[in-house]
N, C-alpha and C positions, 0 to 999 in steps of 0.2 A: 467313813474310809474304808471298814471293814466290807461295806456293800460293793465297792468298787474293787476290792482283792477278789471278792467272790465273783462278780462279774467275768473278770480276767482269767480267774482260774478254771471257772466252767468253760469258757470259751478255749481256752489252752486244752483242757482234757478233751474238748471235742476234735480239735486239729490232730491231736496226738492219737487219738483213736482212729481218726479218717487214715493216718500214715501206716499204722498198724495194720489195720483191715487191708489197705491197698496193699500191702507186702504178701498178705496171703491171696488176695484174689483182686488184681486190678480192676475188673468190672463192677464189683461189689463195692470197691473202694470208692470208685468213680461215683456210683449211685448215692452213696451216704455222702460223698462230698457235694453233691448236686443237689442235696436237700437244703431248703432254705433254714438250715436250723440257726445258722448266727441270725439272720434276718428276722425269725420267729422270735428268739430270745431278745433281739434288740428291742422289737415291738412290745414283749412283755414287760422289760423293764422300764421302757418309755410310758407304757400306761400305767404301771405302777408310781413312778415318778412324777406324772403329770394329771393323768385322768381326763384329757384333754381330747375328746373324738376329732376335731377340726386339725390340731397337731398330729394326730395319728393318721388321719386319712391322707394328709399332705406328705407325711414321712413313707408310707405305704405306697401310694403312688409315685412318689419320687424314686423309691427303691427299684420300681417296675422299669422306669426309664433308663437308670442308670445301670442295671442289669444287662442291658442291650448291647451298649459299646463292649462290654467284656467277653461277647460270645465270639467274635471272631477270633481271638486268642486260641481258644480251644479246637479251633479248625487249622488255623496259621501251624501251631506248635506240632501237632503229629505230623503234618504234611514236611516240614524241615526236619524234623529227627527221623522219619523214615528215608529221607535223603541224605542221612548222615551227617546232618549238622549237629556241632557238639551242642549238649544240653545247655550251658550258662549262658552263651550268646543266643540261643534259642529262646530261652526263658527271657532274655533282656528285650530281645526285638519283640515278643509276644506282649510285655508289660509297656514297651515304649509306643505298639501301635493302641493299647488300650487306653494309656494315659490321653494319647493324641485323640482317640474317638471320645473320650469323656470331654476333653476340652472343646472338641467340636458339639459334643451334646450340649455343654452347657451355653455355647455360643448360639448354636442353632435352636434349640428348645423353646426357647421364650418365644422366637419368631413364629413358631410352629403354634404358639398358645399354650404351652406346657409350662407348669408352675413347678421351676426346681429350685 
C-alpha cells in the first residue's frame, strides 16, 4: 500500500511542478510537460514489479502508438483558443477528439499489425 501511495505522490508532485513552472514560463512549462517523465516512471515501476523484458517491450511499444492519437489535441486547442473559444469547451473538445482517436487506434491498430 505504501508503494502505491509513493507512486501517486511522486506523480502528483510532477504535475504540480509543471503547473508552477508554466505560470512563470509557458514555453519551459510546456517543455517539462512534454518530457515523458510519467512514462519513464511507469516503466521503472513496471520493471521493478515484474523484471519481464517481454512485458516491458510491449508496454513501451504500445505507449508509442498511444501517444500519436493525443497529438492533434495540442494543435486543436491553441487554434480554438486563439479564435476566442472558451477554455473549458475547448479542453472538452480536445479531449473528445483524443478519446475518439484512441478508439480508432484500438480498432485499426491490430489490423495494421500493431499489438496494443
